[in-house]
C-alpha positions in Angstrom: 91.7 94.7 76.4 88.7 93.5 78.7 86.5 96.3 79.9 87.0 95.5 83.5 90.9 95.7 82.9 90.5 99.0 81.6 88.4 100.1 84.6 90.9 98.7 87.0 93.7 100.6 85.2 91.6 103.8 85.1 90.9 103.4 88.8 94.7 102.9 89.6 95.5 106.0 87.6 93.1 108.0 89.5 94.6 106.6 92.8 98.0 107.7 91.8 96.8 111.2 90.8 95.0 111.4 94.3 98.3 110.4 96.0 100.2 113.1 93.8 97.6 115.7 94.8 97.8 114.8 98.5 101.7 114.9 98.3 101.3 118.5 96.6 99.1 119.6 99.4 101.7 118.6 101.9 99.5 115.8 103.4 102.6 113.6 103.8 104.5 115.7 106.2 104.7 115.5 110.1 106.4 117.4 112.7 108.8 114.6 113.2 111.2 113.9 110.4 110.7 110.0 110.8 106.9 110.2 110.6 107.4 112.4 107.5 109.8 109.7 105.9 107.4 107.0 106.9 104.3 108.8 105.3 106.4 109.4 102.1 107.6 105.9 102.0 104.1 104.4 102.3 102.9 106.7 99.5 105.6 105.7 97.3 105.0 102.2 97.9 101.3 102.6 97.0 102.2 104.4 93.8 104.6 101.5 92.9 102.0 98.9 93.5 99.4 100.9 91.4 101.9 101.4 88.5 102.0 97.6 88.3 98.4 97.4 87.5 98.6 100.3 85.2 101.4 98.8 83.1 99.9 95.3 82.7 99.2 94.6 79.2 97.2 91.8 77.5 100.2 89.4 77.2 100.8 89.7 81.1 97.1 88.8 81.7 97.3 85.9 79.3 100.2 84.5 81.3 98.3 85.0 84.5 95.3 83.0 83.0 97.6 80.4 81.4 99.0 79.6 85.1 95.7 78.7 86.4 
């Protein structure tokens, strides 16, 4: 895998870990239940997007490159 791809995946993993750490620290809570739900939903969505980068493999990058 290309070194830049490895760096992007390492960055994404670090971002996921940061979000987990923030969640464990209670940073996604709010006095209002709706606000807490929104903060958690945003964090979950961010993790889902980051996971897409983490899970990309050589074949998927080749498919992207072939499409250009």
